[in-house]
ZAMARGU-4260 file (C-alpha; in steps of 0.2 Angstrom, whole numbers, plus 5000, padded with zeros to 4 digits):
<rodrens>
0) 5673/5598/5522 | 5661/5592/5509 | 5645/5583/5516 | 5643/5566/5507 | 5625/5564/5511
5) 5609/5575/5512 | 5595/5570/5524 | 5577/5575/5520 | 5565/5573/5534 | 5546/5571/5531
10) 5538/5562/5517 | 5546/5553/5504 | 5551/5562/5487 | 5554/5546/5478 | 5546/5546/5460
15) 5550/5565/5458 | 5567/5565/5448 | 5565/5584/5444 | 5564/5588/5463 | 5579/5577/5466
20) 5589/5585/5452 | 5585/5602/5458 | 5590/5598/5476 | 5606/5591/5470 | 5609/5607/5460
25) 5606/5617/5476 | 5617/5606/5486 | 5631/5608/5474 | 5630/5627/5473 | 5630/5628/5492
30) 5646/5618/5492 | 5652/5630/5478 | 5649/5645/5489 | 5658/5637/5504 | 5673/5633/5493
35) 5673/5650/5484 | 5674/5659/5501 | 5692/5654/5503 | 5698/5657/5485 | 5708/5673/5482
40) 5704/5677/5464 | 5688/5680/5454 | 5695/5670/5439 | 5697/5654/5449 | 5679/5657/5456
45) 5671/5658/5438 | 5681/5642/5433 | 5675/5632/5448 | 5657/5638/5445 | 5657/5631/5427
50) 5666/5615/5432 | 5654/5611/5446 | 5638/5615/5436 | 5644/5604/5422 | 5645/5589/5435
55) 5630/5594/5446 | 5619/5580/5439 | 5633/5566/5441 | 5632/5567/5460 | 5627/5550/5466
60) 5629/5551/5485 | 5612/5559/5490 | 5604/5549/5504 | 5586/5550/5507 | 5580/5548/5525
65) 5561/5547/5526 | 5560/5544/5544 | 5546/5554/5553 | 5551/5569/5564 | 5542/5572/5580
70) 5541/5590/5587 | 5537/5594/5605 | 5535/5611/5613 | 5549/5617/5624 | 5540/5633/5630
75) 5525/5633/5641 | 5514/5646/5649 | 5520/5642/5667 | 5538/5646/5662 | 5533/5663/5655
80) 5523/5667/5670 | 5537/5663/5682 | 5549/5673/5672 | 5538/5688/5672 | 5537/5687/5691
85) 5555/5683/5694 | 5561/5697/5683 | 5548/5709/5689 | 5542/5712/5671 | 5524/5712/5664
90) 5517/5696/5658 | 5511/5705/5642 | 5529/5709/5638 | 5535/5692/5641 | 5521/5685/5630
95) 5525/5697/5616 | 5544/5692/5617 | 5539/5674/5616 | 5527/5677/5601 | 5540/5686/5592
100) 5552/5671/5594 | 5539/5660/5587 | 5534/5670/5572 | 5538/5661/5555 | 5538/5676/5543
105) 5543/5694/5542 | 5525/5700/5538 | 5519/5708/5554 | 5503/5715/5546 | 5486/5712/5554
110) 5480/5712/5572 | 5481/5694/5580 | 5475/5691/5598 | 5487/5683/5610 | 5478/5672/5623
115) 5483/5661/5637 | 5474/5645/5643 | 5470/5651/5661 | 5464/5669/5657 | 5448/5672/5647
120) 5453/5690/5642 | 5467/5693/5629 | 5483/5697/5637 | 5490/5707/5622 | 5486/5712/5605
125) 5501/5710/5593 | 5503/5712/5574 | 5506/5693/5571 | 5501/5682/5556 | 5495/5668/5568
130) 5487/5665/5585 | 5499/5661/5599 | 5492/5650/5613 | 5502/5645/5628 | 5504/5627/5633
135) 5501/5623/5651 | 5509/5607/5655 | 5499/5604/5671 | 5483/5605/5660 | 5490/5594/5646
140) 5498/5580/5656 | 5490/5563/5653 | 5483/5556/5668 | 5489/5539/5674 | 5478/5524/5675
145) 5478/5525/5694 | 5472/5543/5693 | 5458/5538/5681 | 5452/5523/5691 | 5453/5534/5707
150) 5442/5547/5699 | 5429/5536/5689 | 5430/5520/5699 | 5435/5502/5694 | 5422/5498/5681
155) 5422/5483/5670 | 5427/5492/5654 | 5442/5500/5664 | 5446/5483/5671 | 5447/5475/5654
160) 5456/5490/5646 | 5470/5492/5660 | 5472/5475/5667 | 5464/5460/5658 | 5469/5465/5640
165) 5487/5471/5644 | 5492/5456/5655 | 5484/5445/5642 | 5495/5453/5628 | 5510/5450/5639
170) 5508/5431/5636 | 5508/5433/5617 | 5492/5423/5615 | 5495/5417/5597 | 5512/5411/5601
175) 5507/5403/5617 | 5493/5394/5609 | 5504/5387/5596 | 5516/5381/5609 | 5502/5373/5619
180) 5495/5364/5604 | 5512/5357/5599 | 5513/5349/5617 | 5496/5342/5616 | 5499/5334/5598
185) 5515/5326/5604 | 5505/5319/5619 | 5492/5312/5608 | 5505/5303/5597 | 5514/5295/5612
190) 5511/5276/5613 | 5505/5275/5631 | 5487/5278/5637 | 5482/5296/5640 | 5474/5303/5655
195) 5461/5317/5655 | 5469/5324/5671 | 5486/5323/5664 | 5481/5331/5648 | 5472/5346/5657
200) 5487/5349/5668 | 5499/5348/5653 | 5488/5361/5644 | 5487/5373/5658 | 5505/5371/5664
205) 5513/5373/5647 | 5502/5388/5643 | 5507/5397/5659 | 5525/5393/5657 | 5525/5400/5639
210) 5516/5415/5645 | 5529/5419/5659 | 5543/5418/5646 | 5534/5430/5634 | 5530/5442/5648
215) 5549/5443/5654 | 5554/5445/5636 | 5542/5460/5634 | 5548/5468/5650 | 5566/5467/5645
220) 5564/5475/5628 | 5552/5490/5628 | 5565/5502/5622 | 5569/5491/5607 | 5551/5486/5604
225) 5546/5504/5603 | 5557/5506/5587 | 5548/5492/5577 | 5530/5494/5570 | 5525/5476/5573
230) 5529/5478/5592 | 5524/5496/5596 | 5507/5491/5602 | 5514/5480/5616 | 5508/5484/5633
235) 5525/5489/5641 | 5529/5500/5626 | 5512/5509/5628 | 5515/5511/5647 | 5500/5501/5652
240) 5511/5489/5661 | 5528/5493/5669 | 5543/5481/5667 | 5543/5477/5685 | 5524/5473/5684
245) 5528/5462/5669 | 5541/5453/5679 | 5530/5450/5694 | 5516/5444/5683 | 5528/5432/5675
250) 5534/5425/5692 | 5516/5422/5697 | 5510/5413/5682 | 5527/5404/5679 | 5527/5397/5697
255) 5509/5391/5694 | 5513/5383/5678 | 5528/5374/5684 | 5518/5368/5700 | 5504/5362/5689
260) 5516/5352/5678 | 5525/5345/5693 | 5510/5339/5703 | 5498/5336/5688 | 5510/5327/5676
265) 5528/5323/5682 | 5544/5331/5688 | 5552/5328/5671 | 5539/5339/5662 | 5540/5352/5675
270) 5559/5353/5673 | 5557/5355/5655 | 5544/5369/5657 | 5555/5378/5670 | 5570/5377/5658
275) 5561/5384/5644 | 5557/5400/5653 | 5576/5407/5655 | 5581/5399/5639 | 5568/5410/5630
280) 5567/5426/5641 | 5586/5427/5645 | 5597/5418/5633 | 5588/5420/5617 | 5582/5437/5621
285) 5600/5443/5625 | 5607/5434/5609 | 5595/5444/5598 | 5606/5459/5600 | 5623/5450/5598
290) 5623/5437/5585 | 5613/5428/5571 | 5614/5412/5581 | 5600/5418/5591 | 5588/5410/5578
295) 5595/5393/5581 | 5594/5395/5600 | 5576/5401/5598 | 5572/5385/5588 | 5577/5375/5603
300) 5564/5384/5613 | 5551/5379/5601 | 5557/5361/5601 | 5555/5358/5620 | 5535/5358/5621
305) 5533/5343/5610 | 5546/5334/5621 | 5536/5339/5636 | 5520/5332/5628 | 5529/5315/5625
310) 5537/5315/5642 | 5520/5317/5650 | 5515/5299/5645 | 5530/5290/5638 | 5549/5288/5640
315) 5561/5301/5633 | 5573/5286/5628 | 5561/5283/5614 | 5569/5290/5597 | 5552/5295/5591
320) 5551/5309/5605 | 5567/5317/5597 | 5560/5315/5580 | 5545/5326/5585 | 5558/5339/5593
325) 5567/5339/5576 | 5551/5342/5567 | 5547/5358/5577 | 5565/5363/5577 | 5566/5362/5558
330) 5549/5370/5555 | 5554/5386/5564 | 5566/5391/5551 | 5555/5392/5536 | 5542/5401/5547
335) 5553/5414/5555 | 5566/5417/5541 | 5552/5421/5529 | 5543/5432/5543 | 5559/5441/5547
340) 5563/5445/5529 | 5547/5455/5528 | 5552/5466/5543 | 5571/5465/5541 | 5573/5484/5540
345) 5563/5486/5557 | 5575/5473/5565 | 5590/5482/5559 | 5584/5499/5565 | 5580/5492/5582
350) 5597/5484/5583 | 5592/5466/5582 | 5605/5455/5574 | 5595/5444/5562 | 5601/5434/5547
355) 5587/5442/5537 | 5597/5458/5535 | 5615/5453/5540 | 5616/5439/5527 | 5600/5439/5516
360) 5606/5425/5505 | 5610/5414/5520 | 5593/5418/5527 | 5584/5411/5512 | 5596/5396/5510
365) 5593/5391/5528 | 5574/5392/5525 | 5575/5380/5511 | 5587/5368/5519 | 5576/5365/5535
370) 5560/5364/5524 | 5568/5349/5515 | 5574/5341/5532 | 5555/5339/5536 | 5553/5325/5523
375) 5565/5313/5532 | 5559/5318/5549 | 5541/5313/5544 | 5547/5297/5537 | 5555/5293/5553
380) 5539/5294/5562 | 5534/5279/5551 | 5550/5270/5554 | 5548/5271/5573 | 5530/5265/5572
385) 5522/5281/5577 | 5511/5282/5562 | 5506/5270/5548 | 5515/5269/5531 | 5501/5280/5522
390) 5508/5295/5532 | 5522/5296/5520 | 5511/5301/5506 | 5500/5313/5516 | 5515/5322/5525
395) 5525/5323/5509 | 5511/5333/5500 | 5511/5346/5514 | 5530/5346/5515 | 5531/5348/5496
400) 5520/5363/5496 | 5530/5372/5509 | 5547/5367/5501 | 5540/5374/5484 | 5538/5391/5491
405) 5554/5390/5501 | 5563/5386/5485 | 5555/5401/5476 | 5561/5412/5490 | 5578/5405/5490
410) 5580/5405/5471 | 5574/5423/5470 | 5586/5429/5483 | 5600/5419/5475 | 5597/5429/5459
415) 5595/5446/5468 | 5612/5444/5477 | 5622/5438/5462 | 5635/5450/5455 | 5626/5455/5440
420) 5610/5460/5448 | 5617/5467/5465 | 5625/5481/5455 | 5610/5485/5445 | 5598/5495/5456
425) 5583/5493/5444 | 5585/5474/5443 | 5588/5472/5461 | 5573/5482/5467 | 5562/5472/5455
430) 5569/5456/5461 | 5566/5461/5479 | 5548/5464/5476 | 5547/5446/5470 | 5557/5440/5485
435) 5545/5449/5497 | 5530/5441/5489 | 5538/5424/5490 | 5543/5427/5508 | 5525/5431/5512
440) 5519/5415/5503 | 5532/5405/5512 | 5526/5412/5529 | 5508/5408/5526 | 5512/5391/5519
445) 5521/5387/5535 | 5507/5392/5546 | 5496/5380/5537 | 5509/5366/5535 | 5513/5363/5553
450) 5495/5359/5559 | 5492/5349/5543 | 5508/5338/5547 | 5502/5335/5566 | 5484/5332/5562
455) 5488/5320/5548 | 5500/5311/5560 | 5486/5309/5573 | 5475/5302/5560 | 5488/5290/5554
460) 5494/5285/5572 | 5499/5267/5572 | 5484/5256/5576 | 5471/5269/5576 | 5459/5261/5563
465) 5463/5243/5567 | 5445/5242/5575 | 5438/5245/5558 | 5449/5235/5546 | 5455/5220/5557
470) 5441/5208/5558 | 5451/5196/5570 | 5449/5208/5585 | 5437/5201/5597 | 5426/5213/5607
475) 5431/5213/5626 | 5417/5207/5637 | 5414/5215/5654
</rodrens>
């Protein structure tokens, strides 16, 4: 059977057409020899040689696999030593056999010393082109963190390396801070009076609940995170924390977070904080390997923290609360869709079903669609008397900046996946370079746009500047 693809391990050979053509030539001649072995006449053989060589450079099915190949030793010193004792053979004889199996050339000239890790003196002298050193697994095994701490004691650097930093990384600090800030900003925009104790409880409780959800998420996905460059440094992947330790940590901080919200804020906020933990760590995490709808479910998770902030001081029957939820919900699509585009190959290799690689044109279209939705949502804050009318101008500038880059990203992807460009590899590759650049610009714009929209909303909160411009307000006397 003719192989349709040729896989090359190691470094990439792109940019070397001569090497590729030579490889195709060799590949075609290997196929020719296999085919000629079952031919009965020499004349047919010569005819097929000429036909194959004439078409050798038209073979377009070569597939390059540039993935790195990891090699691990499968023979160690202990295995050889035990074999020599069990078979009543000399250790030198077994080492010699092993060295002969390892040789990579027929050139046996030159005396090379064969040594073992446990014996200082040479065990044999062979004519080998390289030095053979046995591997002792008992000596090369990496000690566990418990063994290191037991040997050296629990110093502050070790405490930080093996406990503080790994468990802090389990919470995904940057994402957790963003969740916490969205809840605080919503609390600041609520019409009712704020309380310092409520604000502190909301901050701590939201942070702990978000950290618990992220810790469970990491504990469930080490095998998949290991396959992505952006997640390979996570503590569970590196073995600094086991999945069970991650679950235990999540249980403790999750219970503290829900308890803080319940006693420090109110039961509604505590219920929302508790709901967000399984919604993210179980439902969303499970859907990531099943269907692209996971992005829409994950956006709901991001919309709950502002609802918690509003519910801390005001009623959820107020339409403005749901406008803030919609604002956070809509923002996540320009942010995540542009981010996932940049790592779409990693998501695909790890088995995550994301729109970025399942349907790239839809991914960019959704990015633009939800960026435009943020215009009426910001206008709704004015309509429901959360902000003053001037907020329409300020927020529109921030939304216009984000929408501009979303449109550039969408329009480029629309061009890239048109029929005329999709079948032209040169045009498609050049177009994807532009799409990658626009995706990065969109992601960076989204990171700055959301804080701008919330900070402007707080500055334009209804009645904030009345004490300056309204001369009819009489100062209250004690």
